[in-house]
N, C-alpha and C positions, 0 to 999 in steps of 0.2 A: 571546369569547376567542380569541386567536390560537393556532393549532396549533403545538406545539413539534416542530420537525424537527431531527434531528441525523444526522451521517454518520460512519462509522468505516471505515477501510481497514486491516485486519489483514494486513500483509505479512510475508514471511519475515524481512526485515531490520528493518523498523520498523513500529510501529503508529501510524497517523496518525488524528487525529480533530478534529472541529470543536468549539471551546469556546464560540463565540458568534457572533452575526451582528448587524451594525449597518449597515443599508441594503445597499449592494453589497459592503461589507467583510466577508469571511468569515474569522474568526480561527481558526487551526489550531495544534495542538501535536502532538508525537510523543514516543515513547519506544522503546527497543530492544525487538524482539520476542523477549524472553528472559523465561522464567517459572521461578522457582526454588521447588520444592516444599518444604513443611515440614509437620509434624504438628500445629502449633499456630498460632493466629491472631496471637499477639503476636511480632513479630520480636525476635530477641535482639541488641540493640545498646544501648550506654550512652546516657543522655539527651544527652550532649554530641555524639553522632554521629547526630543526627536526620537522616534522609534522605527524599527524595521518592519513596517507594514506598507501595504499599498491599498488604495481604494479602487475597487473594480466595479464598473457599471454592468449590471445585469437587469434587463427590463427597466422598470421605472425607478429602481433603487441602486444604491452603491453598497458594496460589501467590503469591510476592512478585513484583510487577511495578511498573514505573514508570520515570521518568527516571533515578533513581540506582540502578537495579538492578545495575549493575556493582559497586557497593560490597557487594552481598550475595553476590557471585560466589565460587565456588570456581574451580579451574583448568579444570574441565570445563564447557563451554558447550553445553547441549543445544539443538540447532536442529531444528525439525520440517520437514525439507526433503523432503517427499513429498506425493503427491496426496491422501492422507487427512488432511492437516493440519487441515482445518476440523472434523474429527470428534474431534480430540484435546482432552484437558482443558486443555492449554497454550493452544490457540486460544481456548477459552471464557474462560480466566483473563485473557488479553490483552484480549479484547472487554469483559469486565466491568471490567477495570482502566480502560479508556478511558471507560466509562460512569460509573465512580466519579469520575474526574478532570473530567468535564463539570459535575459539581455541579448536576444537575437530577434531582428524584425521579421524574419521569414524562416519557416521550417519546411523542408521538402517532404519529410516523413515523420509523423508523430505517432508513437506507440503508446497506447493506454491499456489499462487492465480492467478485468471484470471478475467478480466471484464466479466460481465454477458453475453454481446452480443457475446463474443468470446469463451465462455466456451465450448460449444459443438464442435465448429470448431477446437479449438487448444489444448484441454485437452490431447489427446493421444500423440501428438507430443511433448508437453512440458514435460510430465512425462518421455518420452523416453530420451529427451535431458538432463534432470536433473539426471538420473540414471547413475552410473559409477564413474570413477575417474576424479576429477577436479583439474588441476594444479592451485595453488594459489600463485605462486611466490616463489623465494628463494629455488627452488628445492622441495618445499613441495606440497603434494596433500591431498585432502579430498575425501574420498570414500563414495558414497551414494548407499546403498543397494537397497532401494525402494523409489520411489517418488509418491506423490499423489497431483493432482491439484484439487482445489475446487473453486467455485465462490466466489469472494472476500467478498461480504456482508454476505455470509453464515457463514464465520468465526465470523463476528460481532454478528450474531444471537446466535451462540454457546457461545460466550463470555458473552453476555447479560444474557442468561439462567443460565450459571454457576455463574455469579456474583450475581444474584438475587435468586439463589437456586430454579430455575424453570425447571431444566433439565427433571424432571418427568412430570410436568403439561403441558409444552409447546408442548409436542408431540400431544396434542389434540386441539391445538389452531392455528388460522390463524394469520400470522404475515407479516408485511411489514418492510423490512430493507432498509433504504435510506443511500447511501454512496457517498457524493460528494467528489471526489478526485481532483487531479491536472488536469488530462486530461479528465477523464470521470465522468459522473454523473450516478451512478449505482443504481438500485433498484431491490429488490428481494421479491416476494410474496411466502410464504410457507404455506403448511398445515403440521403442526408438523415441522419436519426438512426437509421435502421433497419440492423441488422446483416446483412451478407452472410455467412452462416454458412460457406459452402463455401470462402471465401477468408480466413477469420479463424481464428486458432489460437494456441496458446502451446507453447513447448518449454522443457525444463529446461536452460536455458543462460543463466544470469544472472550477476550480480556475484559471487555466492558461488563460482561456478566459477573466475572470474578470480582471486579472493583465494586460493583453495586452490592453484591452479596456481603463482602467484607465491610463496606460502609454501614450496612444495616446491623451487622454484628457489633461494630464499634459503637454505633448509636445506642444500642441496647445496653452496652457495657458502661458508657459514660452518662447515660440518662438524658441525652440531648441529641437532636439530629446532627449527624456528621456527614458531610458530602465532599470532603477534600480528596477527590479521586486521584489527583496527581501525587499527593503525599503518600497514599496507599501504594500506588504504582511504583514510586521511587523506593519505598520500604521493601517491596517484594523483590525488586531488582538488585538492591544494594545490601539488603540485610540490616540496614540502619533503622533504628526505631524512629517513627515520626514524633514530633512534639505536639501534644494536645493539652491545652490548658497549662502551658509552660512546663509540662512534664513529659519525659520519654514514655511512649506507650509501647508495650510489648505486643507486636503484631504476630510474633511467631506462633502464639496459641491458636491463631486463626488459619495457619498455613494448611492443616488437613482439609479445611473447608474449601480453600482455594484449589487444592489438588483434586478434590472431588469433582469440580467442574471440568477439569482437564480429563479426568477419567471417564466422565459421561460422554464427552465429545469423542474421545478416542475409541470408546466402546461402540458408539454408533457407527463410526467410520469402519471399524473392524468387520462389521456385518456386511459391508459392501465389497470387501476384498475377497475374491473367490479363491485365488490360489496364492496365498502369501509365500509359499515355499519357492515360487518361481521368480520372486522379486530379487533383482540383482543390486538395486540401489534403493535405499530409503533415505530421503533427504529432508531434514527438518529446518524450516526457515521461518521468517515472520517475527514481528515484534513480541509475540508471546512464546517464542520457542523455549526460553529459559524455564518457564513454568510447566510446559507441556512435555518436556523431555522425559521425565520420570515415567509418565503414563504411556508414552510411546514405546519406551524401552520395555516396559512390562508387557505391552501388547505384542511385541515382536522380539522375544528374548533371544532367539537364535540368529538375529540379524545384527549387523553393525549399523548404527544410526549415524549418518553423515551430517555434519553441520558446516556452515560457511562463515567466513568472517563478516561482521556487520550484517546479521541475518535480516534486519529491517530493510536493508537496501538490496537484498538478493533479487527480488522480483524486478525492480526498476533497472538494475544493472543487466539482467537477462533480457529485458525488453530492448535495451540499447544494443546489445550484441546481435539479437535477432533482427532488429531494424537495420543495423549496419550491413549485415549479410544480405538482407533483402534488397537494400538500396544498391549494393555493389553488384548484384546480379540482375534481378528483374527490372528495377527502376533504371539502372544505368543502360541496360540493353535497349529498353523501350525509348529512352532519351536519345541514344545514338541512332536508333532506327528513324526516329522523328527528324533528327538533324539531317540524316541522309536524304529523306524524302523532300525536305525543304531545299537542300542543295540541288 
């Protein structure tokens, strides 16, 4: 029997996960990283308002998560924007929500990600927390036999190498992977697939900082508090003006301020890179890639900046490829050895 491998990347902005694999095609889905607590398992909505969410038990509470979680929302959106995020019940609810939406009762190998700065500190504890039986609501459970945590941008490097058929050659190259996410701005320097720890890190300077800064500027402009971060995010990505008080609002005038956050993050990263001239691959991924691209190009003017299709899913697709490779070699070998001993 083929081993079942799945990958989840619980980010501060979105939870990304693999729903299925067909050859080289890795299908992914996502939902906002928002979990609303309630005391009961049954959400209170009329039958006519069925929504794509699941209620996940964690400790004494249930948390509603999923693609339509915005319909469950009150005006307060609790975001876990801190370094102990992975220890929070909200993180576990989001992870279990992804497991529920995968629709498989058992996973032989689950790959999860961590920001670079937390990787060494949190890897062992996260792998332990992910292994075992996870209740996912309605009396159902998903069992995880083994879990592996990897640095989030490392997944993007694997995905880039697989997409460009460089899995063999990249082992002899130096690479820089840049991953601007919602909360953190991560970067990873590698020799081959091995992490160069002293040149890799993450800082708390992601898209959430950009959205908060722009929301403050809009609030000053219109004379009343404005906190529709989703509308600002959409305006930045599409170039379409958001509608505020029934009028189109020109967000372009605030674009230099948004770009200044990207410049700050990239400037900090640049100080860690000891020999930029030796880098053979610079790969930009993550949900904030579109906004940080200009600052990255300015920091490395003599390099070509590589991008991937659907940059938001680059990490989780790379997790899946790495997990499948590990399962096909190490796990399969140990399973065959175990079967032989039993025989």
